[in-house]
C-alpha positions as CSV (number, residue, x, y, z in Angstrom):
1,M,0.2,0.4,-0.2
2,W,1.1,3.2,-0.6
3,S,1.5,6.0,2.2
4,T,0.3,9.5,1.5
5,G,4.3,11.1,1.9
6,I,5.5,8.7,-1.2
7,R,2.6,8.5,-3.2
8,N,3.1,13.3,-2.7
9,T,6.1,12.8,-3.5
10,F,5.7,11.2,-7.1
11,V,3.2,13.6,-7.8
12,S,4.6,17.0,-6.4
13,K,8.2,16.2,-9.1
14,P,7.6,16.3,-12.7
15,L,8.8,13.9,-15.1
16,L,8.8,15.8,-17.9
17,K,9.5,19.7,-18.0
18,L,8.5,21.1,-21.3
19,Q,9.7,24.2,-23.1
20,H,7.5,27.0,-23.7
21,C,8.8,29.1,-26.2
22,H,5.8,30.5,-28.3
23,H,2.4,28.7,-27.5
24,S,0.0,28.5,-29.6
25,V,-3.0,29.5,-28.1
26,K,-2.0,33.7,-27.0
27,S,-5.2,36.0,-27.8
28,P,-5.2,38.1,-31.0
29,I,-2.9,40.8,-30.8
30,V,-4.8,43.9,-31.2
31,G,-4.0,47.3,-33.0
32,G,-0.7,45.2,-34.6
33,K,0.9,46.2,-37.7
34,E,-0.7,43.4,-40.2
35,I,1.4,42.7,-43.1
36,R,0.6,40.4,-46.0
37,M,2.0,36.5,-46.9
38,R,1.3,33.2,-48.8
39,W,1.2,30.2,-47.6
40,K,1.6,27.0,-50.4
41,G,2.4,23.7,-50.2
42,K,0.8,20.3,-49.4
43,G,-2.4,19.7,-51.5
44,L,-2.8,23.6,-50.4
45,P,-3.4,26.0,-53.2
46,E,-2.0,29.1,-52.6
47,K,-3.7,31.0,-50.0
48,E,-2.2,35.2,-49.3
49,V,-3.5,35.9,-45.8
50,K,-3.1,39.1,-43.9
51,A,-0.9,38.6,-40.6
52,T,-0.3,40.9,-37.3
53,V,3.1,41.6,-36.4
54,G,4.0,39.4,-32.9
55,Q,1.9,36.0,-34.3
56,T,3.6,32.9,-34.8
57,L,3.0,30.9,-38.7
58,L,1.3,28.3,-36.2
59,E,-1.2,30.9,-35.1
60,I,-1.4,33.0,-38.5
61,A,-2.2,29.3,-39.8
62,R,-4.9,28.3,-37.2
63,A,-6.4,31.6,-37.7
64,N,-6.4,31.4,-41.3
65,D,-8.0,27.7,-41.9
66,I,-4.9,26.3,-43.1
67,Y,-3.7,23.2,-41.9
68,L,-0.5,23.0,-40.0
69,E,0.2,20.1,-37.8
70,A,1.6,20.7,-34.5
71,A,1.3,17.7,-32.5
72,C,2.9,19.5,-29.2
73,E,0.2,21.8,-30.1
74,G,3.4,24.8,-29.8
75,S,5.2,23.5,-26.8
76,L,8.2,22.9,-29.0
77,A,8.3,19.3,-28.4
78,C,8.1,17.8,-32.0
79,S,9.0,18.8,-35.5
80,T,5.5,19.0,-37.3
81,C,4.5,22.3,-37.8
82,H,7.5,22.2,-39.9
83,C,8.2,25.1,-42.8
84,I,10.4,26.3,-45.5
85,L,10.7,30.0,-45.8
86,D,11.4,31.8,-48.2
87,E,15.4,32.9,-48.3
88,N,14.0,36.7,-47.9
89,S,12.0,35.9,-44.8
90,F,14.3,33.2,-43.2
91,K,17.3,35.8,-43.0
92,V,15.2,38.5,-40.9
93,A,13.0,36.2,-38.7
94,N,13.7,36.0,-35.4
95,P,16.8,33.1,-35.1
96,P,15.9,29.4,-34.4
97,K,17.3,28.8,-30.9
98,E,18.8,25.8,-30.0
99,A,16.0,23.7,-29.0
100,E,14.1,24.7,-32.0
101,E,17.3,23.5,-34.6
102,D,17.5,19.7,-32.7
103,L,14.1,19.0,-33.9
104,L,14.2,19.9,-36.9
105,D,17.3,17.7,-37.7
106,L,13.7,15.4,-37.4
107,A,11.7,16.7,-39.5
108,F,10.6,15.3,-42.9
109,D,11.9,17.6,-46.3
110,L,14.6,19.3,-43.8
111,R,15.7,22.8,-46.2
112,P,18.1,25.2,-45.6
113,T,15.4,27.4,-45.2
114,S,13.3,25.5,-42.8
115,R,12.0,26.6,-39.3
116,L,9.2,25.9,-37.1
117,G,5.9,27.7,-37.9
118,C,5.5,27.7,-33.2
119,Q,8.9,29.4,-33.3
120,V,8.7,31.7,-36.0
121,V,7.5,34.9,-34.6
122,V,6.3,37.4,-36.9
123,S,8.0,40.7,-37.9
124,E,7.1,43.9,-39.7
125,K,10.2,42.9,-42.7
126,M,8.3,39.6,-43.4
127,D,5.8,40.8,-45.3
128,N,4.9,39.3,-48.6
129,A,6.9,36.3,-47.0
130,I,5.8,32.8,-49.0
131,V,5.6,29.9,-46.0
132,E,5.5,26.9,-47.8
133,I,4.4,23.2,-45.8
134,P,6.3,20.3,-46.8
135,S,4.0,17.3,-48.5
136,A,4.6,15.4,-45.0
137,T,5.7,15.8,-41.5
138,R,7.3,13.5,-39.0
């Protein structure tokens, strides 16, 4: 039989700590500057959308009914929100952290401009960005 002290010891210590950098369930940014971007790939006809500066690519995809998988819900624990950016957008986007680079190593169809959609925060410099969703994810 478990004693209360032992059970509480197990419950109080987390077994896994997830890194939350840019979570996908933020509320919309009100009054922020808007930019335009185009999404394509994975059977999707090219779609131009408006994006608010400060949102992540994952948030933008969800707000515009673009299917971008995110098995970990943006907690930086998978690579299923893998996106391929155009070269200019890749250069001006916030730089990837080591944890993102490690997860990208697991992504399908990795390219030099690959990023995780949950980690790319849109800036004004990304106006007219092109975001491609790979044909498959892992």
